[in-house]
Residue, then its C-alpha position, 0 to 999 in steps of 0.5 A: m448577082d452583082n452589087l446592084d442585086l444586093e442591098l444592106e438593110p439596117l437590122n430591126s426586130d422584124h427581121a427575126q422571122s425571115m432570118f431564123q431559118g438561115l441562122s438555124d443551120p449548124a454549119l454556120y457555127t463551125y468556126t465560132d463559139d456562137s450557136p443557132p438561135e433557140s426560137v424566132d422570139a429569142l432572135r427577135e429579142t436579140y435583134r431588139r437589143r441590137e436595134c438601139g445601135i449602142s452598147p449599154d455602157g455607151r462605149q460601142h456602136w453596134l451597126n448591123w445590116i441584113i444582106k438582101s437580094q433586091i430581086s427576090g427580097q430574100c435575106l442572104g445573111y448579115v454584116q455587122a460592125t462594132i465600133d469601140h470608141e475606147d480602142d478606136r477600133t472597128e471589128i467587123a463580122y459577116v455571115v452568109f447563109r449556106k445556100y448562098w455560099n460560093q456566090n461572092i456575096a460575103k465579099r460584096a456585102v462586106a465591101m458595101m458595109l465598109e463603104l457605108l462605114r467610111q462615109d459615116w464614121r471616122l475609122r482608124r482601125v478595122v479588124a476581123v477575127i477569123d478562125s484560120r481554118n475558115h478558108p473562105s472567110v480568110r479569102v474574103a478578108r484578104a481580097l478586101g485588103f485585110a492582112p493577118i496581124s496577130r494570133k492573139s485576141p482577148q477571147a481567142s481560140k487557139y485558131d483565131v487570127i486578127y486581120e486588119l484592113l491596111p489603111c493604104q489598101h483601103e485608101l487605094k481601093h477607095l481611090e480606084r472606085s473614085s477614079d472609075v466614076g469620072 
């Protein structure tokens, strides 16, 4: 698959049924403190809360997309960004279902999300909190220009590392893409 084969579809509660099986895989939660959804209905309710796109206190925007194959229409995982207006920080996360691992999908989907965010939001800091033992996720972040900046995170486990998208790297990647166009 190349980027033309992937699409990011804004999350809505109708995705619960097609996402449930993939999200039920315990392997996805090896390096997180999250757990598989209890049921399709519970997942639908979670998605319904996220659909509004803003936290109840209004301090954060919640942006969530389903990663889909344009060819098969299958859901492959998701990407998300939480924009915290008080900290002027955007935290990203991504999950690709196990049967699609090692196909470069996470890197391509996160790059697509970063481009959407760059177009629509004024981003100052973009970070990802990654368990240092999750080597594939660390490789994705580094390939996209993220660098480790801290081992301390407010809700961190002893293994969590904060990776930040270096502004010069983000701008260089954008300029490289722009120069390819014409």
